[in-house]
N, C-alpha and C positions, 0 to 999 in steps of 0.2 A: 053287487057293482062295487061296493067300496073293499070288499074282501078280493076281489080280482085286481084292484089297482094295487093293493097292498103286495099281492102275490107276484104282480110283475116287478114292483120295485126291488122286492127281495130277491128275485131272479136276476135282475141287472147288477144289484149291489154283490150279488155272490160271484157273477162273472167277473166284475170289477177286482174283487179281492184275489180271484184266482189269477187274472193277468199280472196285477201287481206281484202276486207271489211268484210268478214266473219270471218276471224281470229281476227280482231279486235273487234267485237262483242263478240265472245266468251271467249276473254282473261279476261273481268271483271267477268264473271261468274265463271272461274277457280280460280282466285284470290279470291274471295268471299267465295269460298268453303275451300280454304286454310285457309283464316282467321279464317272461322268458327271452322275448325279443331283446331287451335291453341288455340283458345278461350275456346273449350271444355276441351282441356288438361290441360289448367290452371286451369278451374274451378275442374276439377277432383282432381288436385294435391292440390289444397286449401282445398278441401272437405276433402281428406285424411289426409291433416296434421291438420286440425280442429278437425278431429275424433281422430287423435292420442294425441292431447293434452287434451280432454275431457276424453280418456281413461286413460291418465297418471294422471290427476287431480283426477279422482275417485280413481285409485291405491293409490295414496298419502293420500286421506281422509280416506280410508279403513284402510291403515296403519297407521295413527295417532290415530285413534278411536279404536285400537285394546286395549282391555282390559289388564292391566297390572296387575300382581299377587300381592295380598296384602302384600305377605311377601316371599323372596327369599334367596338363598344363598349369592346374591350380597348385598342385605339389611342386612343379618346378619352379614356379613363381616364389613359394614359401622358401624353398632351398636358397634362391637368390638373396631373399632378405636375410635369411639366416647367415650365408656367407658374408655378406656385406658387414653385418655387426661382428660375426667372428673374425673376420680379417682385421678390423680395427682392434680387438682385443690382443690379436696376435701381432699387431705393428706390421701387417703385411697387406700386400693388394692382390686380389685374386680376380680372375677373368674366367668367364665360361667358354668352354670349347666344345665343338662337335666336328662330325664328319664334313669336309668341305671346308672348315675353319679349324685347323689343326694348331696345336701349341708347339713351339720349336724347342724342343728339349735338348740341348746339345746337338743339334743337327738332325735329330730323329723327329719326324713330324707324327704327332698323336691327337687323333687315332689314325690318321691316313695312312701312316707307315708301320701300325701295329699290326704284327702276325699272327697268325692262328697256328695252334700246336699240330706239329706234324707236318708243317709247311716251311720251305725255304725259299720264300720270295725275295728276290733281288732288291735291296734297298730298305728291307723291312727286319725287325726283330720280333720274335714270338714272345706273346706275353707269357709270363711264369709267375706262378704264386708259390712261395717256399721254393721247393726244389724241382718242381715239375711244371711243364708247360700247360696250360688250360684254355678251352675254347670259351670264346666271348662273343658278345654280340651287342650293338646299340640298339637301344629300343625307347620308344616315346611313350609305351603302354606298361614297360615292366614285365612284359612277355617275351620269352624265347625259349629256345631249346639249348642254348648254350650253358656251361658250366657257371660263367659270370655273365648276368644281364646287366651291361652299363646303362643307367639312367641319366647320367649327368657327369661332366668332366671339368674339373676347376684347376687352374695353375697360376702360380704367381711367377713363372720363367720370365715373364716379359718385363718384370720390374726387379727382379732381385740379382745379385751378382753371381760369378761363378761359383759353384759348390753351394749356393744358397737357394738353388730353385727345387720346387715341389711340384708334382702332378698327383693329384688326388682323382680317383675313380670312384664314383657312389653307385655301388653294384646291389644285386640281389642275387644271393648264392643259396641255392635251396630254398629259395623263397623269403630268405632272410636278409635283411639290411647288413650291408658290410662295405666299410670304406677302405679302399686300398691306396697306398702311397708307393711313390718310388722318388729318389733321388739320384737315381743311376745316371753318371756322366761320362761314361765310356763303353765300348763294346766288350764281348768276352768270347771264348772258343765256342760256346753254345750258340751264340748271337741271339741270346734271350734278354728280355727286357723284365727285369725281377721286380715285383711288387710284394708288398706285405701289409697286412691290415694295420691301419692307424692306431697308435697307442694313445691318442687325444681323446679323452673320454667325453669332452663336450663335443666335439665334432661326431662322434659316434653315437650318443645319445640324441642329438639334435637331428640326425639324419633318421634315426630309428623312429622318433616321434613324428616326423614328417610322413614317413611311409605308413605308419598307423594312423594318421589323422589325428593326431593330439597336439601338433605343433600351432 
């Protein structure tokens, strides 16, 4: 009887050790699986973060390369500020003009009576640069198909005496800023109004900076 009891105890003790041994063997597998899940989670998070950074960089690059308008209301306002300062430096008084509000330059209304190349409109004079007439267009965006795109007109004609008047055309010629000036006070056999690029470096550089967005 005593031997039987010892044998049963030994049997249960053996089964207990087998059970413990089985748990110890399966524990590393469970730990490995958990570690693998954590690693996968970190990798997924890192991948998502990397993708977000790429998307953000792409968006920033797209924004920075967005084409800016050649001319705008903001640039027009900057030119007005610049001209007010430049006028004081020159001891002159300039005003802004546009279609429907022309400056009277010795009887010729500019731009309303400024003609186009190849036309002979009564009461108008064709715009010429150098020794040839040119096509021109008024534009609030800086875009046109003309040779000279006029974005602003300034003149001191309303305040200066005879022979002292100027008209400045702020233009884009082949996409580049160019300030044209005329002081012409009479007609000619060609019926042309002659303009030339201003030699005033401050005026040229100021307009160029505004066009480039650096002013």
